[in-house]
N, C-alpha and C positions, 0 to 999 in steps of 0.2 A: 781356433783350430789350425793346425798345420797340415801340410801334405808331404808325402814322401814319394820319391821316385826310387825304384830299386833297379839293380843292374846285375848282369851276369859276370861282368869283369870290373876290376878295380879301375882300369884305364877309362872305361866308359863313365864311371861315377865321377872321376876327377875331371874329365872333359866337360861333363854336364855342369858341374859346379863352376868351373872356369867360364864357360859360355854364358851361364845365367848371370854371373857377377858382371861380366863384360857388357851385358845387356841391361844392367841396372836392377836386376832382380836379386834380392838378398837370398842366398842359398848357402847351405853348409853341409859338409859331409857328416853323417851320423851313422851309428851302428844300426843294423836292421833289428827292429823289435822282435821279441820271441814269437809273437803271433804271426809274423811274416817270415819269409825265408828268401835268401838270395845266395847264389853260388859264391860270390865274393864277400858277402857279409857286410857290404857297405851300401848305404842309401844316401840320398841327398834330400835334405829338408828345405822346403820353400813355402811361401805364403799361398794358401789355397786360392786367394783372389787373383793370383797370377797363373793359375793352372793352364788356361787356354793358351796364353802367351808362351809358357814353358813348353807345352806340347808342340806348338808351332815351331819354336826354335829347335827343338830336338829333331823334328822331321826335316827341317831345312838343313841343319848341320849333320844329319844322318847319324845321330847318337842313338845307339840301341838301348832303349829303356825296357826293362822286363815288365814293369808295371807301375801304376800310379795308385797311391793309397791315401785316404784321409785318416789322420790320426788324432786322438785326443791328447792334449798336452797335460 
C-alpha cells in the first residue's frame, strides 16, 4: 500500500517531493485519484511506513499539506 499527500498548490507538491527525496524517502509526483480532490490536481506518493517521518518533515519545513491518504495500488 502507498500513501498520498495532497496539496492546494503545485509549488507545495513540488517542494514536498524535493524535501522527501533529500531526506532519503522515495517520493514521486502523481495525479490525484478521482476519489480524492485537490485544487492543483497534484499529489505526492510515498511509502506508508514513512508516514510519520514525512509528516514531521512537512511540519518542520512548513510545507502545507492538504491531507494524507492511504491508497490501494
